[in-house]
N, C-alpha and C positions, 0 to 999 in steps of 0.2 A: 460359505458364510452363513453363523448363525443364523435365525432371524431376532434371540433375546437378546434382551439392551444390557452390557458387558458392565460386571460393576464386582466389585477389587473379593480377596480373599480376605483374611486375615492370612493368611501363606506370603498373599503376594504384598499384602504394607510387612513383613520382618525381611521379605527378600530385598524389597526396590531397592536399587542404591543405584551411584549416576550413569551408567553405563547403561542398563535399566530404560533411566530417562533420554539420558545421552537416545537410544534406541526410538524411544516411543515420538520424543519433539522431531528427532532429524522425519522420520516415517508422515507428520504430519505440516510438519515446515513444505519441504519438497509441494507439496497442493497444492501453493500459495506464490505462484510464478509471476512476478509481473515479467513483458513486452515490449519493447516499444522501437516505431521509425520512426523518423521528422523530418519533417518535407514545409515548406511557403510560413514558412517558423511558424511551425509546431507544434506541438508534440506530441504522439498514440500515442495511446499505451495496448495492450492489451492482456487482462488477464487472467488468470486462471481457470476464472469461471465463462469465461468465452467475452465477456463485457467490453467495449471499446470504448475509451478515456482520451478526450482532446483535450486542451487545456493551451494557453498561445506562449509561445520566446522570446515574449514583448511588451512584459511588462513593469509600465511606470513604479517605484519607489512609490511615486504618492498613492498611487491602483493597490500593489498590492502590503499598501502598512492601511487603505482604506481597511481592505480584505482580509485581511488576517492582524492584527492586533486587539478585535474584539473575542482573537476568537483565545479560548482557556487549552491547548491543545494543538498538533502537529493536526491531526482525524480536524475540526474545525477547523482550521488554515483549506484542506484541501477540497476541501469543503461549500468553502469561503468561496477562493475559486472557480470548482467547478457551477455553482450559484451563477455566479456574474459570466463567468466567461459562453460553457456546454450546461443551460439548465439542463435540457434533453438530458445531461449525462447523468444529473443531479441524483434524481429517483433511485436507478439503477443503486446507484454508489450504495445507501441506506442498506442493501438487505444484502451485502460483500460484507467480506469474514475481517472480522479488524485487523489481517495480520494481509490480507487483500489489499487494506488500502493504506495499512502501512506502508508498507513497497508500494508505493504508489505512486506516495508521497520521496520517498528517501529515496528511488532511480529520477522522479522528477528533476528533485532537485541537483542528484548529478550535472544531469543530460542542464539543464540550467549554468552551470559551475564551464560548463567543458565548455557549455557560447561567448565567457565569457575568458578564454583561451586557463582554467585552473579549472585544478583537478583538486575536489574535495580531500581535507587532511592533509594537504601537499604546503 
């Protein structure tokens, strides 16, 4: 790998197409995975950066609404949940790539749906 920072040439711009974009995006996206385990009514997620986050799977509607109503976007929602239930996990979250945080939220909500006996999208 070169120590020089990549900067596209005119040729790169002229030859850029959907196939090149798909390959570049797939390469980047492959580094943003989230794995999880569930135990003691708690969701534990390990991100591609190695950080582990925990969120309760038993949250009342009023608590969830209180923590997410002022959230401007899904990222703010997960930040609110972590601040409330896992404050020690909050600071590391701020250094995660936005794609990791988004994947964490999507994965958490899928597990929440499964605990209700409902799969998202069904």
